[in-house]
C-alpha positions as CSV (number, residue, x, y, z in Angstrom):
1,X,0.0,0.0,0.0
2,X,1.6,3.3,-1.1
3,X,1.4,6.5,0.9
4,X,1.0,9.7,-1.1
5,X,1.9,13.2,-0.4
6,X,0.9,16.5,-1.9
7,X,2.8,19.8,-1.4
8,X,3.9,20.6,2.1
9,X,5.4,23.5,3.9
10,X,8.5,21.5,5.0
11,X,10.3,19.7,2.1
12,X,12.7,18.1,4.5
13,X,9.8,16.6,6.5
14,X,9.0,14.5,3.4
15,X,12.2,12.6,3.9
16,X,11.3,11.8,7.5
17,X,7.8,10.9,6.3
18,X,9.2,8.3,3.9
19,X,11.4,6.8,6.5
20,X,8.5,6.4,8.9
21,X,6.2,5.1,6.1
22,X,8.8,2.3,5.4
23,X,8.9,1.4,9.1
24,X,5.1,1.4,9.3
25,X,4.8,-1.2,6.5
26,X,3.8,1.0,3.6
27,X,5.1,-0.4,0.3
28,X,5.7,2.9,-1.5
29,X,5.8,6.7,-1.2
30,X,4.3,8.8,-4.0
31,X,5.1,12.4,-4.7
32,X,3.1,14.7,-7.0
33,X,4.5,17.2,-9.5
34,X,4.1,20.7,-10.7
35,X,7.1,22.6,-12.1
36,X,5.4,26.0,-11.9
37,X,1.9,27.2,-11.1
38,X,-0.3,29.8,-12.8
39,X,-3.3,31.5,-11.3
40,X,-6.0,29.7,-13.3
41,X,-6.7,26.7,-11.0
42,X,-10.4,27.0,-12.2
43,X,-9.2,25.2,-15.4
44,X,-8.6,22.0,-13.4
45,X,-10.8,19.5,-15.2
46,X,-11.6,17.1,-12.3
47,X,-13.4,19.4,-9.8
48,X,-12.0,22.0,-7.5
49,X,-8.2,22.1,-7.4
50,X,-7.3,21.9,-3.7
51,X,-4.2,24.0,-3.6
52,X,-3.4,27.6,-4.4
53,X,-0.6,28.7,-6.8
54,X,1.7,29.5,-3.9
55,X,1.8,25.9,-2.7
56,X,5.4,24.6,-2.5
57,X,5.5,21.8,-5.0
58,X,8.9,20.1,-4.6
59,X,10.6,18.5,-7.6
60,X,9.8,14.8,-7.0
61,X,12.8,13.1,-8.5
62,X,15.1,15.3,-6.5
63,X,13.3,14.6,-3.2
64,X,13.1,10.9,-4.0
65,X,16.9,10.8,-4.4
66,X,17.2,12.0,-0.8
67,X,14.6,9.5,0.3
68,X,16.5,6.7,-1.4
69,X,19.5,7.5,0.7
70,X,17.7,7.0,4.0
71,X,15.5,4.0,3.1
72,X,16.1,0.4,1.9
73,X,12.8,-1.2,0.9
74,X,10.1,1.3,0.1
75,X,9.3,2.0,-3.6
76,X,9.7,5.5,-4.9
77,X,6.8,6.5,-7.1
78,X,5.4,9.6,-8.8
79,X,1.8,10.4,-9.0
80,X,2.0,11.9,-11.5
81,X,5.2,13.2,-13.2
82,X,4.3,15.7,-15.9
83,X,6.7,14.1,-18.5
84,X,6.3,16.7,-21.4
85,X,7.9,19.4,-19.1
86,X,11.2,17.5,-19.1
87,X,13.5,16.9,-22.1
88,X,13.4,13.2,-22.9
89,X,17.1,12.5,-22.7
90,X,17.4,14.4,-19.4
91,X,14.5,12.5,-18.0
92,X,16.0,9.2,-19.1
93,X,19.3,10.1,-17.4
94,X,17.6,11.5,-14.2
95,X,15.4,8.4,-13.8
96,X,18.1,5.9,-14.5
97,X,20.5,7.5,-12.0
98,X,17.8,7.6,-9.3
99,X,16.9,4.0,-10.1
100,X,20.5,2.8,-9.7
101,X,21.0,4.8,-6.5
102,X,17.9,3.3,-5.0
103,X,18.7,-0.3,-6.0
104,X,15.9,-0.5,-8.6
105,X,13.1,1.0,-6.5
106,X,11.9,3.7,-8.9
107,X,8.4,3.6,-10.4
108,X,7.1,6.4,-12.6
109,X,3.4,7.4,-12.7
110,X,3.2,9.7,-15.7
111,X,0.8,12.0,-17.5
112,X,0.4,15.0,-19.7
113,X,-0.5,17.6,-17.1
114,X,-3.5,20.0,-17.4
115,X,-2.2,23.5,-16.7
116,X,-1.5,25.6,-19.8
117,X,0.7,28.2,-18.0
118,X,3.1,25.4,-17.0
119,X,3.8,24.7,-20.7
120,X,3.9,28.3,-21.8
121,X,6.5,29.1,-19.1
122,X,8.9,26.7,-20.8
123,X,8.0,27.7,-24.3
124,X,6.1,24.4,-25.0
125,X,2.9,24.0,-26.9
126,X,0.2,22.8,-24.5
127,X,-1.8,21.4,-27.4
128,X,1.1,18.9,-28.2
129,X,1.4,17.5,-24.7
130,X,-0.1,14.1,-25.6
131,X,2.3,13.6,-28.5
132,X,5.2,14.8,-26.3
133,X,4.3,12.3,-23.6
134,X,4.2,9.4,-26.0
135,X,7.4,10.4,-27.8
136,X,9.3,11.1,-24.5
137,X,8.5,7.7,-23.0
138,X,9.4,6.0,-26.3
139,X,12.7,7.8,-26.3
140,X,13.3,6.9,-22.6
141,X,12.6,3.2,-23.3
142,X,15.1,3.3,-26.2
143,X,17.8,5.0,-24.0
144,X,17.2,2.6,-21.2
145,X,17.7,-0.4,-23.4
146,X,20.5,-1.0,-26.0
147,X,23.4,1.3,-26.7
148,X,23.9,3.1,-28.9
149,X,20.3,4.1,-29.0
150,X,18.2,5.3,-31.9
151,X,14.7,6.8,-31.9
152,X,12.6,8.8,-34.3
153,X,9.3,10.5,-33.6
154,X,7.5,13.8,-34.3
155,X,9.0,15.6,-31.3
156,X,12.1,13.6,-30.2
157,X,14.7,12.1,-32.5
158,X,18.3,10.9,-32.1
159,X,20.7,8.2,-33.3
160,X,24.0,6.7,-32.2
161,X,23.5,7.9,-28.6
162,X,24.7,6.4,-25.3
163,X,22.8,7.0,-22.1
164,X,24.5,5.4,-19.1
165,X,24.1,4.0,-16.5
166,X,21.1,1.8,-17.4
167,X,18.3,1.3,-14.9
168,X,18.4,-1.8,-12.8
169,X,15.4,-3.5,-14.6
170,X,16.1,-4.2,-18.3
171,X,14.2,-1.6,-20.4
172,X,13.7,0.8,-17.5
173,X,11.6,1.2,-14.4
174,X,7.9,0.4,-14.3
175,X,5.8,3.1,-15.9
176,X,2.1,3.6,-15.2
177,X,0.2,6.0,-17.4
178,X,-2.6,8.1,-15.9
179,X,-5.8,9.3,-17.4
180,X,-8.9,8.1,-19.2
181,X,-8.5,5.1,-21.5
182,X,-8.6,6.9,-24.9
183,X,-7.3,4.9,-27.9
184,X,-4.0,6.8,-27.6
185,X,-3.6,6.1,-23.9
186,X,-4.5,2.4,-24.4
187,X,-1.7,2.2,-26.9
188,X,0.7,3.9,-24.6
189,X,0.0,1.5,-21.7
190,X,0.2,-1.6,-23.9
191,X,3.3,-0.6,-25.9
192,X,5.3,1.5,-23.5
193,X,3.8,1.0,-20.0
194,X,3.4,-1.4,-17.1
195,X,0.0,-0.2,-15.9
196,X,-2.7,2.4,-15.5
197,X,-3.6,5.1,-13.0
198,X,-7.3,5.8,-13.4
199,X,-8.5,9.4,-13.5
200,X,-9.1,10.9,-10.1
201,X,-12.5,10.0,-8.7
202,X,-13.1,7.1,-11.2
203,X,-15.8,4.7,-9.8
204,X,-15.5,1.0,-9.3
205,X,-17.4,0.2,-12.5
206,X,-15.2,2.3,-14.6
207,X,-12.0,0.8,-13.1
208,X,-13.4,-2.7,-13.6
209,X,-14.2,-2.1,-17.2
210,X,-10.9,-0.5,-17.9
211,X,-8.9,-3.3,-16.3
212,X,-10.8,-5.9,-18.4
213,X,-10.1,-3.9,-21.6
214,X,-6.4,-3.5,-20.8
215,X,-6.0,-7.2,-19.9
216,X,-7.6,-8.2,-23.3
217,X,-5.2,-5.8,-25.1
218,X,-2.2,-7.2,-23.1
219,X,-3.2,-10.7,-24.2
220,X,-3.6,-9.6,-27.8
221,X,-0.1,-8.1,-27.7
222,X,1.5,-11.2,-26.2
223,X,1.9,-9.7,-22.8
224,X,0.9,-11.4,-19.6
225,X,-2.5,-9.9,-18.5
226,X,-1.5,-10.8,-14.9
227,X,1.4,-8.4,-15.0
228,X,-0.9,-5.3,-15.4
229,X,-0.4,-2.8,-12.6
230,X,-3.3,-0.5,-11.6
231,X,-2.9,2.2,-9.0
232,X,-5.8,4.1,-7.5
233,X,-6.4,6.3,-4.4
234,X,-8.6,5.0,-1.6
235,X,-11.7,7.0,-0.9
236,X,-11.4,9.1,2.2
237,X,-13.8,7.7,4.8
238,X,-15.1,10.0,7.5
239,X,-16.1,9.6,11.1
240,X,-19.5,10.7,12.4
241,X,-18.0,14.1,13.3
242,X,-16.8,14.6,9.7
243,X,-13.1,14.1,10.3
244,X,-11.1,11.8,8.0
245,X,-11.0,8.2,9.4
246,X,-7.8,6.5,8.4
247,X,-8.8,3.1,9.7
248,X,-12.1,3.1,7.9
249,X,-10.3,4.3,4.7
250,X,-8.0,1.3,4.8
251,X,-10.9,-1.0,5.6
252,X,-12.7,0.2,2.5
253,X,-9.8,-0.4,0.1
254,X,-10.9,-4.0,-0.9
255,X,-13.6,-2.3,-3.0
256,X,-10.8,-1.1,-5.3
257,X,-9.0,-4.4,-5.2
258,X,-12.2,-6.2,-6.3
259,X,-12.1,-3.8,-9.3
260,X,-8.6,-4.9,-10.3
261,X,-6.5,-2.3,-8.5
262,X,-3.1,-3.7,-7.5
263,X,-1.8,-0.7,-5.6
264,X,-4.0,1.4,-3.2
265,X,-2.8,4.9,-2.4
266,X,-3.6,6.4,1.0
267,X,-4.0,10.2,0.5
268,X,-1.6,11.4,3.3
269,X,-2.5,15.0,3.1
270,X,-6.1,14.2,4.1
271,X,-5.0,13.1,7.5
272,X,-1.9,15.1,8.3
273,X,-1.7,18.9,8.3
274,X,1.7,19.3,10.0
275,X,4.6,17.2,11.3
276,X,2.9,17.3,14.7
277,X,0.3,14.9,13.3
278,X,2.9,12.3,12.2
279,X,2.9,10.2,15.5
280,X,-0.9,9.8,15.6
281,X,-1.1,9.0,11.8
282,X,1.5,6.3,11.9
283,X,0.2,4.8,15.2
284,X,-3.3,4.4,13.6
285,X,-1.8,3.3,10.3
286,X,0.2,0.6,12.1
287,X,-2.9,-0.8,13.7
288,X,-5.0,-0.6,10.6
289,X,-2.4,-2.3,8.3
290,X,-1.8,-5.0,10.8
291,X,-5.5,-5.8,10.9
292,X,-6.0,-5.8,7.1
293,X,-5.2,-9.3,5.8
294,X,-5.3,-8.1,2.2
295,X,-2.4,-5.7,2.6
296,X,0.8,-6.7,0.8
297,X,3.9,-4.9,2.2
């Protein structure tokens, strides 16, 4: 069971958070991503965006490098990394280096991003973000595999290129693509990915149908349907007084597992507002995880 974290006021506290999450039995820590923020949060397509533009979004691959140095087992995941904002060759090098440092614990949850200003600030065409995501991951897979590498696409091309060191896993770390299952996203997952992160708020029926579709496509492509990874966030359960109830949240996670989810995220920021809340959170998490027979650590 991964533990997720949104922006916080103390970036160094995220390192302690990851160390304690590992000790408590969580299988992964997940960091979100925004490079810059503009003022138009009202353009967020999945409801009300919960953070203002001044929220301190740490760079996730940088922070996970620090986390890798103080942990041994917990997986390091992104949820999600906005891939088109990073040059493909730089991303391939950055991810491979982190993967080697961590002993093969890196996992990338990736997507296109939604905020137009974030692309404009880097001179990128927001309308091309889908193509850039596909091309960048294709380029990364090439750079993570044989050397010298060659790759040709509409937005990224190179030949006779070495990118060393290689990640621990042949072909690179696991990659899970986020979003709705459009024809293009289905192709990404089957051809370049290891799994799917359903869109925020996706219901059980939608996840079930999506998993079935992806497993059929995996089989058609000669891939093992049983290898499909699906990561989704547990619905925040609340006590009678309206406060978030971590134990009830964890107890409700089997609903997602029945739909085909393999990795259930706990939305850390729903329960912890400052480092003063760490002790209570992890004490309750320890009890809830120990009592949940379905949890795989």
